[in-house]
C-alpha positions in Angstrom: 0.0 -0.3 -0.2 1.3 3.3 -1.1 2.1 5.9 2.0 0.4 9.1 0.7 1.6 12.7 2.3 -1.1 15.2 1.6 0.8 18.0 -0.1 -1.5 20.6 -1.8 0.8 23.9 -1.8 1.0 26.5 -4.2 3.7 26.9 -6.6 5.0 28.6 -9.9 4.6 25.8 -13.0 8.0 26.0 -14.5 6.5 25.5 -18.2 3.8 28.0 -18.6 4.4 30.0 -15.7 1.5 30.2 -14.6 0.6 30.9 -10.6 -1.1 27.7 -9.3 -3.2 27.8 -6.6 -4.0 25.3 -4.0 -6.8 22.4 -4.8 -8.4 22.5 -1.5 -10.2 18.4 -2.2 -7.0 16.9 -2.5 -3.0 17.4 -3.5 -2.7 19.8 -6.5 0.2 17.6 -9.0 0.1 19.2 -12.3 -0.9 23.2 -13.5 -4.5 22.7 -14.6 -3.1 25.7 -17.2 -0.9 23.8 -19.2 -1.0 20.0 -17.6 2.5 19.5 -17.5 3.7 18.0 -13.4 7.1 17.9 -12.0 9.0 14.3 -10.9 9.5 15.2 -7.4 7.9 12.9 -5.9 8.4 8.8 -4.8 5.7 8.8 -2.6 2.7 10.3 -3.0 4.1 13.8 -2.0 7.1 12.7 -0.2 8.8 15.3 -2.7 12.2 13.0 -2.6 12.8 12.4 -5.7 16.1 13.5 -6.7 15.3 13.7 -10.2 13.9 16.9 -10.6 12.1 16.3 -13.9 9.2 18.1 -16.0 6.4 15.8 -16.5 5.1 16.5 -20.3 1.3 15.4 -20.5 1.5 12.6 -23.2 -1.6 11.2 -23.2 -5.4 10.1 -21.3 -6.0 6.6 -19.1 -9.2 5.3 -18.1 -9.5 5.0 -14.2 -12.2 3.7 -13.0 -15.1 6.4 -13.1 -12.5 8.9 -14.1 -9.6 9.7 -16.0 -5.8 10.0 -15.3 -3.1 12.3 -17.3 -0.1 9.8 -18.8 3.4 12.2 -17.9 6.7 11.4 -19.2 9.7 12.3 -17.9 12.0 14.6 -20.0 14.7 14.0 -17.9 14.4 9.8 -17.2 11.7 9.0 -19.5 9.6 7.2 -16.7 5.8 7.0 -17.2 3.4 8.3 -14.8 -0.5 8.3 -14.2 -2.2 11.3 -12.4 -6.2 11.7 -11.3 -7.5 15.0 -13.7 -8.4 17.9 -11.2 -12.0 19.1 -11.8 -9.9 22.7 -12.7 -7.8 21.0 -15.7 -7.9 23.2 -19.0 -10.2 21.0 -20.9 -8.9 22.1 -24.3 -6.1 20.4 -23.3 -7.6 17.2 -22.2 -9.7 16.7 -25.2 -6.2 17.3 -27.1 -4.4 15.2 -25.0 -7.4 12.1 -25.0 -7.2 12.3 -29.3 -3.3 11.2 -28.8 -3.3 6.9 -29.1 
């Protein structure tokens, strides 16, 4: 079972430079504007990953009754999935959903 540390804090997106506010109902793990994330965790919320590469959104995958954004790290090339947030840019989500 994964350990989860709640880290819902504001940040500046390293990709689009947008100021990102906390999500308030879960831990914010990506920019709602451009959907990029950062490879900072080993276990959710621990901020202990030395990689620190940008996670590039490359697709969408179905997960239970919702969807996850599929990422690939630009630095180590590892794949990750993060649950979509209510305030995510739907134009970007639709664009990602058309990719194989």
